[in-house]
C-alpha positions in Angstrom: 22.1 116.5 -86.7 23.8 119.7 -88.5 26.1 119.2 -91.5 29.7 119.9 -91.2 30.4 123.2 -92.8 32.6 123.0 -96.0 35.9 124.4 -96.1 36.6 128.1 -97.3 39.4 129.8 -98.8 40.3 131.2 -95.4 40.3 128.0 -94.0 42.7 126.7 -96.7 45.0 129.6 -95.9 45.1 128.7 -92.2 45.9 125.3 -92.7 49.2 124.4 -91.6 51.7 123.3 -94.2 54.4 120.6 -94.1 57.0 123.6 -93.1 55.3 124.5 -90.3 55.1 121.2 -88.8 58.9 120.8 -89.4 59.2 124.3 -87.8 57.3 123.5 -84.9 59.2 120.1 -84.5 62.3 122.0 -84.6 61.3 124.3 -81.8 60.0 121.6 -79.4 63.3 120.2 -78.2 65.9 122.9 -77.4 69.3 122.6 -75.2 68.9 122.9 -71.6 71.0 125.7 -70.2 73.1 125.4 -67.3 74.6 121.9 -68.0 78.4 122.6 -67.7 80.8 120.9 -70.4 83.9 122.3 -68.9 86.5 119.6 -69.3 88.3 118.4 -66.0 91.3 117.2 -68.3 91.1 118.2 -71.8 94.1 116.1 -72.9 92.0 112.9 -72.6 89.2 113.9 -75.0 89.0 111.9 -78.2 85.9 112.8 -79.5 83.1 115.0 -78.0 79.4 115.9 -79.2 79.0 119.4 -79.4 76.8 120.8 -76.8 76.9 124.6 -77.0 75.6 126.7 -74.1 77.7 130.0 -72.7 80.0 130.9 -75.4 82.7 133.3 -76.0 83.9 134.3 -79.6 87.3 134.9 -80.8 88.7 135.8 -84.0 91.6 137.0 -85.8 91.3 140.3 -88.0 93.7 139.7 -91.1 92.6 141.4 -94.0 89.8 143.6 -95.0 88.0 146.6 -92.9 87.3 147.0 -89.7 83.7 146.6 -90.5 84.0 143.4 -92.4 85.7 142.1 -89.1 82.9 143.0 -87.0 80.2 141.7 -89.5 82.3 138.1 -89.6 82.0 138.1 -85.7 78.4 139.0 -85.7 78.0 136.3 -88.2 79.5 133.9 -86.0 77.5 134.9 -83.0 74.1 134.1 -85.3 75.7 130.7 -85.9 76.4 130.0 -82.1 72.8 131.0 -81.4 71.5 128.8 -84.5 73.0 125.9 -82.7 71.7 126.5 -79.4 74.2 128.6 -77.5 74.1 132.1 -75.7 77.2 134.5 -76.6 78.3 136.3 -73.8 81.3 138.2 -75.2 83.6 138.6 -78.2 87.2 139.3 -79.0 89.1 140.3 -82.2 92.7 140.4 -82.4 94.5 142.4 -85.3 97.4 140.3 -87.0 99.1 139.5 -89.9 98.2 136.0 -89.9 96.9 133.8 -87.1 99.3 132.5 -84.7 100.5 128.8 -85.8 100.8 127.6 -82.1 97.6 129.1 -80.1 95.6 131.0 -83.0 95.8 134.3 -81.2 98.8 135.6 -79.7 100.0 134.4 -76.3 99.4 137.6 -74.5 95.8 137.5 -76.1 95.4 133.8 -74.7 95.9 135.3 -70.9 93.2 138.0 -71.8 90.8 135.4 -73.3 91.2 133.0 -70.2 90.1 136.1 -68.0 87.2 136.7 -69.9 86.0 133.2 -69.9 86.3 133.2 -66.2 84.5 136.5 -65.4 81.8 135.7 -68.0 81.5 131.8 -66.6 81.5 130.5 -69.8 82.1 127.0 -70.9 82.9 127.0 -74.6 85.1 129.4 -76.8 84.3 129.7 -80.5 87.1 130.6 -83.0 86.4 132.4 -86.2 88.4 130.2 -88.3 89.6 126.6 -88.7 91.8 125.6 -85.9 94.5 123.3 -86.6 95.0 120.0 -84.4 97.8 121.6 -82.7 96.1 125.0 -82.2 92.9 123.1 -80.8 95.3 121.1 -78.2 97.0 124.2 -77.3 93.9 126.5 -76.6 92.4 123.9 -74.8 95.3 123.1 -72.3 95.4 127.1 -71.5 92.0 128.0 -71.6 90.6 124.7 -69.7 87.4 124.7 -71.5 86.1 123.6 -74.3 87.4 125.1 -77.7 85.7 124.4 -81.2 86.1 126.3 -84.6 83.8 127.8 -87.1 84.2 124.5 -89.1 82.8 122.2 -86.2 80.1 124.9 -85.1 78.7 124.8 -88.9 79.0 121.0 -88.7 76.8 120.9 -85.6 74.1 122.9 -87.2 74.0 121.0 -90.2 73.9 117.6 -88.1 70.9 119.4 -86.3 68.9 120.3 -89.6 69.6 117.2 -91.9 66.5 115.4 -92.5 66.7 113.5 -95.3 68.9 110.1 -95.6 70.8 111.6 -98.4 71.6 114.7 -96.2 72.2 112.6 -93.0 74.8 110.9 -94.8 76.6 113.9 -96.3 76.8 115.6 -93.0 78.2 112.3 -91.5 80.8 112.2 -94.2 81.8 115.8 -93.7 82.0 115.6 -89.6 84.1 112.1 -90.2 86.4 114.1 -92.7 86.6 116.9 -90.1 87.4 114.3 -87.2 89.9 112.1 -88.8 93.1 114.4 -88.4 91.8 115.5 -85.0 91.9 112.1 -83.4 94.0 111.9 -80.6 94.8 109.6 -77.4 97.3 109.2 -74.4 97.8 106.8 -71.7 94.6 104.6 -71.1 93.7 105.1 -74.5 96.3 103.6 -75.9 96.2 99.6 -76.3 99.1 97.3 -75.9 101.6 97.1 -78.8 104.0 94.8 -77.5 104.1 90.9 -77.9 105.6 87.6 -77.5 108.6 87.6 -75.0 108.7 91.5 -75.2 106.0 91.2 -72.9 108.5 90.6 -70.3 107.0 90.8 -66.6 103.2 91.9 -68.1 102.3 88.5 -68.5 99.4 86.8 -70.1 97.1 89.8 -71.5 99.9 92.0 -72.1 100.3 91.4 -75.9 98.3 93.5 -78.1 97.3 93.4 -81.7 100.3 95.7 -82.7 97.7 98.5 -83.2 96.8 101.3 -81.0 93.2 102.2 -80.3 93.9 105.4 -82.4 94.8 103.4 -85.2 91.8 101.4 -84.7 89.7 104.3 -84.4 90.9 105.9 -87.7 90.7 102.5 -89.6 87.2 102.4 -88.8 86.6 105.9 -89.5 88.1 105.5 -93.1 85.6 102.3 -93.5 82.8 104.4 -92.6 83.7 107.2 -95.0 84.3 104.8 -97.8 80.8 103.4 -97.2 79.0 106.7 -97.1 80.6 107.7 -100.2 79.1 104.4 -101.9 76.2 105.2 -100.7 76.0 109.1 -101.5 77.3 107.9 -105.0 74.1 105.7 -105.1 71.9 108.7 -104.1 73.6 110.5 -107.1 72.4 108.2 -109.6 68.8 108.5 -108.2 69.0 112.5 -109.0 70.5 112.0 -112.2 67.8 109.7 -113.4 65.3 112.3 -112.3 67.0 115.2 -114.0 67.5 112.9 -117.0 63.7 112.3 -117.3 63.2 116.1 -117.0 65.6 116.8 -119.8 64.1 114.2 -122.0 61.0 116.0 -121.6 62.6 119.1 -122.3 61.4 120.8 -118.8 63.5 123.7 -118.0 65.1 123.8 -114.5 65.7 126.8 -112.3 68.0 126.6 -109.2 67.5 128.9 -106.4 71.1 129.8 -104.7 72.2 132.5 -102.5 73.5 133.2 -98.9 72.2 131.5 -95.9 69.2 133.0 -94.6 68.8 135.2 -97.7 65.2 134.1 -97.9 65.6 131.4 -100.6 63.0 129.1 -99.1 60.7 132.0 -98.8 61.0 132.9 -102.2 60.3 129.2 -103.4 57.0 129.3 -101.3 56.0 132.9 -103.0 56.6 131.4 -106.6 55.1 127.9 -105.9 53.0 127.6 -102.8 55.5 124.9 -101.7 55.0 125.3 -98.1 58.3 124.5 -96.9 60.3 125.1 -94.0 60.8 128.9 -93.3 62.9 129.8 -90.3 65.0 132.8 -89.3 67.8 131.0 -89.0 71.4 130.1 -90.3 71.2 126.8 -92.5 67.4 126.6 -91.9 67.4 124.3 -95.0 69.8 121.5 -96.1 67.7 119.3 -98.1 66.9 120.4 -101.8 63.3 120.8 -102.6 62.1 120.8 -105.8 58.7 121.9 -107.3 56.9 122.3 -110.7 55.6 125.5 -111.9 54.2 127.4 -115.1 54.8 130.5 -116.7 52.3 132.9 -117.8 52.4 131.3 -121.3 51.9 127.9 -120.0 55.5 126.8 -120.0 56.3 124.3 -117.2 59.6 124.7 -115.3 61.0 123.5 -111.7 62.4 125.5 -109.1 64.8 123.8 -106.9 65.8 125.5 -103.4 69.5 124.4 -102.5 71.3 125.0 -99.3 72.8 128.3 -98.3 76.5 129.4 -98.7 78.5 131.2 -96.1 81.5 132.9 -95.8 84.7 130.4 -95.6 82.3 127.4 -96.0 84.0 124.4 -94.8 85.6 122.5 -97.7 84.4 119.0 -96.0 81.1 120.4 -96.6 81.9 121.4 -100.1 83.0 118.0 -100.9 80.1 116.2 -99.3 77.3 118.0 -100.7 78.9 118.3 -104.2 76.4 115.6 -105.5 73.4 117.8 -103.9 74.9 120.9 -105.5 75.2 119.5 -108.6 71.9 120.5 -109.1 73.0 124.0 -109.8 75.2 123.0 -112.5 72.2 121.4 -114.3 70.0 124.2 -113.9 69.0 126.2 -117.0 68.9 129.6 -114.8 70.4 130.4 -111.4 68.5 132.7 -109.3 70.6 134.1 -107.1 69.1 135.6 -103.7 70.5 138.6 -102.1 69.5 139.7 -98.5 68.9 143.6 -98.7 68.9 144.1 -95.2 72.4 142.7 -94.6 75.1 145.5 -94.3 77.5 144.0 -96.8 75.3 142.6 -99.3 78.3 142.5 -101.8 80.3 140.3 -99.9 77.4 137.8 -99.7 77.5 137.9 -103.7 81.1 137.1 -103.6 81.0 134.6 -100.9 78.1 132.7 -103.1 80.1 133.0 -106.5 83.4 131.7 -104.9 81.7 128.7 -103.5 79.9 127.9 -106.9 83.5 128.2 -108.7 84.7 125.8 -105.9 82.1 123.1 -107.1 83.1 123.7 -110.3 80.1 126.1 -111.7 82.0 128.7 -113.8 78.2 130.3 -113.8 79.4 134.0 -113.9 80.7 134.0 -117.4 77.7 131.6 -118.6 75.0 134.3 -118.5 72.5 132.1 -116.6 72.3 134.2 -113.3 69.4 136.5 -112.2 70.2 138.3 -109.1 67.1 138.9 -106.8 67.4 141.4 -104.1 65.1 139.9 -101.3 63.9 141.3 -98.0 63.1 145.0 -99.6 60.6 145.5 -96.8 63.4 145.1 -93.9 65.8 147.4 -95.7 65.7 151.6 -95.5 65.6 153.8 -98.7 69.1 154.5 -98.5 70.2 151.3 -98.7 67.8 150.2 -101.4 69.0 153.0 -103.5 72.8 151.9 -103.0 71.8 148.6 -104.3 69.7 149.7 -107.2 72.8 151.7 -108.4 75.1 148.5 -107.5 72.9 146.0 -109.1 71.0 147.4 -112.0 69.9 144.3 -113.6 68.7 143.0 -110.6 64.9 142.2 -109.6 64.0 143.7 -106.0 61.1 141.7 -104.4 60.0 141.1 -100.9 58.8 137.5 -100.6 57.0 137.7 -97.0 54.9 140.7 -98.5 54.8 139.8 -102.3 56.2 142.9 -103.7 57.7 142.2 -107.1 57.1 138.6 -107.2 55.3 139.3 -110.5 57.7 140.9 -112.2 60.3 138.2 -111.0 57.9 135.5 -112.6 58.2 137.5 -116.0 61.9 137.8 -115.8 62.4 134.2 -115.3 59.9 133.2 -117.9 61.9 135.6 -120.3 65.5 134.0 -119.3 64.2 130.2 -119.9 65.4 128.5 -122.5 62.7 128.1 -125.5 62.1 125.1 -127.3 64.3 124.7 -130.5 61.9 122.8 -132.8 58.9 124.7 -134.5 56.3 122.3 -135.6 52.9 122.5 -137.7 50.7 119.5 -136.3 47.4 118.1 -136.7 46.7 116.0 -133.8 43.5 113.5 -134.0 41.4 114.2 -131.0 42.3 111.0 -129.6 45.7 112.0 -129.2 44.8 114.5 -126.2 47.8 113.6 -124.2 49.8 114.4 -127.0 48.2 118.1 -127.1 48.6 118.3 -123.2 52.4 117.3 -123.6 52.6 120.0 -126.4 51.1 122.6 -123.8 53.0 121.6 -120.9 56.5 121.2 -123.0 56.5 123.4 -125.6 55.5 126.8 -126.2 52.2 126.9 -128.6 52.3 129.5 -131.2 48.8 129.0 -132.5 45.7 126.5 -131.8 42.8 125.6 -134.0 40.0 123.0 -133.6 39.2 121.7 -137.0 37.0 118.8 -138.2 39.8 116.6 -138.4 41.6 117.2 -135.3 43.2 120.1 -133.1 45.6 121.9 -135.7 48.8 123.4 -133.6 51.6 125.5 -134.6 54.0 125.2 -131.7 58.0 125.1 -130.4 58.9 122.0 -129.0 62.1 120.2 -128.0 63.9 117.4 -129.9 62.6 114.3 -128.0 58.9 115.8 -128.2 59.3 116.7 -131.9 60.0 113.1 -132.4 57.1 111.9 -130.9 54.7 114.0 -132.8 56.6 113.6 -136.2 53.9 111.3 -137.6 51.1 114.1 -137.0 53.3 116.9 -139.0 51.7 118.6 -141.8 54.2 118.6 -145.0 54.8 121.1 -147.2 54.8 125.0 -147.2 52.3 126.9 -145.3 50.5 128.3 -148.2 50.4 124.8 -149.9 48.7 123.6 -147.0 46.2 126.1 -146.6 45.1 125.7 -150.5 
């Protein structure tokens, strides 16, 4: 009977990671094409679960260049494909501002209806957030389901949320979006009259004095209040974890950037985290934190955060505020930029705008390191332009590994160094303290003597208090004599 072969390094590399399993699970169930979602009577719809299939896109170009308007619609197409739909056509109208009644002009609505009928589409996606009135008017005129950019992003978030925290935050954002858009007519209304006012209606004609839509709104508000309490409780857990890291003087680095810029790939390249990597928008919703070390032995944490996008719905910013607070407590923000994107400067602007919205004025604090990723997918002319535009950025390719070593060095240089310098003689029985000094501090010199381990190091305030009983007293020349 032969013995089983031992695992080789090659076997270890081929072993699937947690991210591989998540990617396989995410790809195993897709939406089935051909199931119509066309609405027979859109006026009776109060709440619809999004099932996107064959879609037509429409946008309003109000500012910026034609290239920016085209890039925005192309991004909307990628969002729709990420949600599981097939994009058939796209239209853009040049206007000073969206039409208050139908988002696009009345003539454009007729043109859009013809395009929808010719393409056989069952859904129209608007590149903007529609008011309840605009949504109702468009559905009545087009006779197909109409959703906006906000609802599309919320649908993607609902598909990709995995943790309890992420699901609660997505549900809160969905309910915040749904609440002002509830509506009902005819059979959807409960009876409001009571007493003799019921007249000839008879028994059963007296209602609770509250319409069905009012009941739905009250239930949604109660559910939102419960979700906020749950998210607040989860926030306390994260704050406790961050407090432990701060108490042990472990620096933290947050990876931020535009969606699909390669943040998760960069985390894997720096820490071998094995998290999910997918060429899709908003593939990562739940933050992942991994511990790693610098070349000189200092320990720090890296956190992969949710990606940002142009016109990120304010409901998501509010719901994910507690998760995004990880960026506020970080000692360094690694801002990842997609080198292959045609307008990377617009990505940088959008990310910084969202960071300002969540209260992080990081631009003036000097805690940002720009990292241009996907250099292997960008042309030489584009890279030369970016090097001129972003002279202080680090250019890397998380897929090939180019520039990762330089990025590690830049991160180590920008991390805060411990403030207290100590000179210690630690007995050999205090090996745990020696290990803590190595892990949390910066060792300047180390020597093994007959009495114990002699160390000069820079450490944080909390660790300096812990090792105070073993500090050598007096000037260095006096201690040497």
